[in-house]
N, C-alpha and C positions, 0 to 999 in steps of 0.2 A: 419467464423470468427463471432462473437458475439460482439456488441458493447453495454456498458450502461453507463450511468452518474453517477461517482463516487466521492469521497474524497479522498485526498491522503494526506500520512502523511510526512512532511516534518520536519528534524530535527532541523532545525535551525543554527544558529553560534556561535561565541563566547559571542556576548551582545544580544542575542534573543532566547527564548526558542522555542521547535518545536510545531508543531501546525498543524491541518488538513487543507486543502484547496479543496475548490468546485469548480467547472466549468471543470472538466475534465472529457474526456471518455476514458473507459477501455476497451481493446478487448485481445481476448484471440488467439493465433496462435499456431503453433505445436512447438515453442522455449519454453523454461520454463521460467516461470514469465508472467506479464502482460505488454503489450504494452499501455504507456498512452499518451492523446494526449490532447493539450490545446491551443487554438488559439494563445496565447502571449508567448508560450515556445516551445523549440525543444522537439519532440515525443522521448520517450525513455521507456527501459523495467525495471521494477523493480520488487522485489519478491512481491507475493500475498499479504502477511502480511501489507504491504504499503498501501493497497488498500481496503475501505468499500463502498459497495453501499447504505447504509443507513446513513442518517446524524448523526454523533456521537453527544451523549448527551452534552459531554464537548469536545470543540474544542481543548483546549490544553492536553488533557489526553492522553498520548502516548499509542500506541497499543500495545498487548502483540505479540510478535513474536512467542511464543511458542503456540499460539492456535488464529488463526482467521479465521474468516469468508471467506471460500475459493468461487473465482468466478465462479469455475468451479464444484465443488463437495461438498458444502455446508460446515460445520464446519469440521476442520480436525485437527490434529497435524502435526507440520512438522517433517519430519524424518533427518533434519540435528542437528547435535550434538548441545548440549545446548551453548558451546562456540562460536559456529559459528553462529547463532541465535541471540545472545546476543551482538556479534560485529557489526551487522546490527540495534540492537536497540540504540547505543550510539550514 
């Protein structure tokens, strides 16, 4: 299991926009997605496209779920159908 500091995308709510949040550590496991941990939050598993290893230039710009920097293999395109990927982006 490899752990690295990362930024995680949060969608926001009805009255706030989505944003990238720092202070997280991501790790890979045998299960799909990434396990993210933060001292102030409960650890959970998220899709890889919600995690980046370098600070985003614009902390309010949402990620593209169709093309993301993979934690394990570099650049990749998702194999999920477009409708499924877009459902996560909303």
